[in-house]
N, C-alpha and C positions, 0 to 999 in steps of 0.2 A: 504493500500500500504506500509506504513512504517513498519507495523508488518511483512508483507511478506518479505520486504527488510531485516529487522533485522534477521528474521529466516534464510534467505538465507546466510547472512553474518556469522551467527553462525555455520551453517552447513558447509559452505566453510572453515571457520577457523578450525573446527574440522578435516575436511578432510585433510587440509594442515598439521596440527600437526601430524596426523596419518602417512601421507606420509613421513614427516621429520623423525619421529621415526623409521619407517621401513627402511629408508635410512642409519641409523646409523650402523656402523660396529659392528657385534656381538662379544662380548668378548669370545675368544676361550677357551674351556676346554683344559687341558693338558693331553694327552692320552699316556699311556705306555702299551706295549704288551710284553708278556713273550718271552724269547729267548730260543729256543730248545737247549738242551745239555749243557747249561752254568749254570743253577741253580742246587741246590741239596736239597734233602729231606732225612733226616735220621730218623730212628725209633729205639730208644734205649729202651731195656726192660731188665727184670731180669728173672731168673728161679731158680729152686731149686738146679741146678748144677753150673751155671755161668751166667754172664750177656751176652746179645746178641745184635747184631746190624744189621739193614738192611739199604740199601741206594739206592736211585734212582737219576736220573739226569734230570728228566722231570717234569716241572711245567708249565702248560699252563694257559691262562687267561689274565686278564688285570686290570689296575688301571686307574681311570680318576679323576683328581683333578679339582676343581672349578677354575674359571678365576682369583679369588683373592688370590689363594693359592701360596705362594712362598716357596719352600723348601730350606730355608736358615736360617741364625741366626735371621732374622727379623720376623720369624713366631711366632705369638702370641700364648699364651696358650689358650686352649679351644677346642671346637668341630671344626673339619676340614671338609670342603666340599669335599668329596671323595667317589667314588664307587669302589669296587674291587670284583673280582671273580677269584678264583684260582682252578685249576683242576690238579689232580695227577692221572695218570693211574696206577692202582694197579699192573699190570703186568710189570711195569718198575722198581719196587722196589725189590731188591734182597738181600739175606743174605750175610753177610761179614764173615761167618764162614770159617775156614781154611779147614775143612773136610766136605764133602757131603753137600754143601750149598743148593743143589737142594731139600733136604728133608725139610728144613725150608721154602724154597720158596713155595713148594707145600702145606705145612700145613697152612701158612699164607694166601695164595690165597683161600684155602678152607674155612678158618675161616672168611675171609672177603667177602665170597660169590661172588668172582670175576666174575664168569660166568654170574651172574644176575646183579651185581652192579660193573661194571668194573672201576669206578672212585671214588676217594675221592674228595669231593668238599667243598669249603669254600666261603661263601658270607658275605662280611663285611656289618654290619648294622650301626656301629658308631665308629669313631676314634677321640681320644682327644689328642691334643698336650700337652707335658709336658716339661716345661723349667727347668733350663736355657739352652739355645742353644748356643753352642760354634762354632764360624766360623771354617769351615773345618772338623767338627766332625759330626758323624751321629746324626740325630734328633730322639728324644724319643717320643713315643706315647703309649697310651693304646687303644687296639682294642677290639671290641665286634662283634660277628657275629655268623652265623649258620654253623656248621661243619656236613657234611653228610658222614657217613662211613657205609658200608654194608646196605645201604637203610634206616638207622636210622639217625635222625637229633637231635642235641643238641646245645644249645647256649653255646659258650665258650668265655672267656675273658682272655687276656694275653698281656704282654708288647711287643712292636714292635720298632725296630730301622729302619730308612731309611737313607742310605748313598746316598746323591745326589751330591757328589763332582764332578762327571762326568756329564757335561751338557747334554750328549746324552743318559744317562741311569740312573737308580736307582737300588739299591740293598736293598731288604726288608728282614730283619732277625727277627726270632721269635722262641721261644720254647713253644710248646703247650702241657701241661700235660693232659692226658686223662685216663679214665678207659675203658678197652675193653668191659667189661660187660655193660657199659652205652650205647653201640651201639649194644647190642645183640650178641656180639662176645665172644665165649668161648675161654679163653686163651689156646693156643695149648699145647699138651702134647706129644712130639715126642716119638716114640718107640725106644729110645736109652738110654744108661746109665742104663741098667737093668730095664728100665721102671720107673726110679725114677725121671726123669726130667719133670717138669711142669712149664710153663711160668707164670710169675706174671701178675696180672690184670693191674697194673699201667705201662704205657709207656709214653715216651716223643717223640713228633714229632718235629724235629728241621729243620727249614726252612731257606734256603738262596736263595731267589728268585730274579733273575736279570731280569729287564724289560727295554726294549729299547723305547725311545721316538718315537712316531708315528706322522707323519705330521709336 
């Protein structure tokens, strides 16, 4: 009898503890979503004739920070609990050339195989905070993740800043250097300038991504 009573007490106590645990409020993640038309992505490159630039205004996706992450001067150095996924539609990126920008648009869309792979995508795998952090100034991080261009995936690492001065939104800024050939992309060679122009392999993707707090 005593053994049965003790067993019942143990089971009852465990059930009570489980119920109490489930009743505790969950610590919420902080979720941010991309804002259409506010962000910018620039692609800077070189050629045998002159430098060139393309620009878009659309970056979709989201970032989600763990419940213990505070984007302020108190943020400690080290790994940050965060998930992020960014999406850039290829057809929203356009040449900044003064003359016949549609030629460069068509060449780049063809080179990136936009009909088959209409999006550039980035998935964050690790982000590390780097101090010191100054109050009111953007926070500094090192980011590593997988960048997908024209159906090819490469791991890339680069510095990132996050401006969290507005409590309702954040601005993520980064410059990502890549080689087009690393993604199976042949640098375009426009049929202009007597056929002497050929784009260089190295380009920089410059990101200013504004995200609004959700919930």
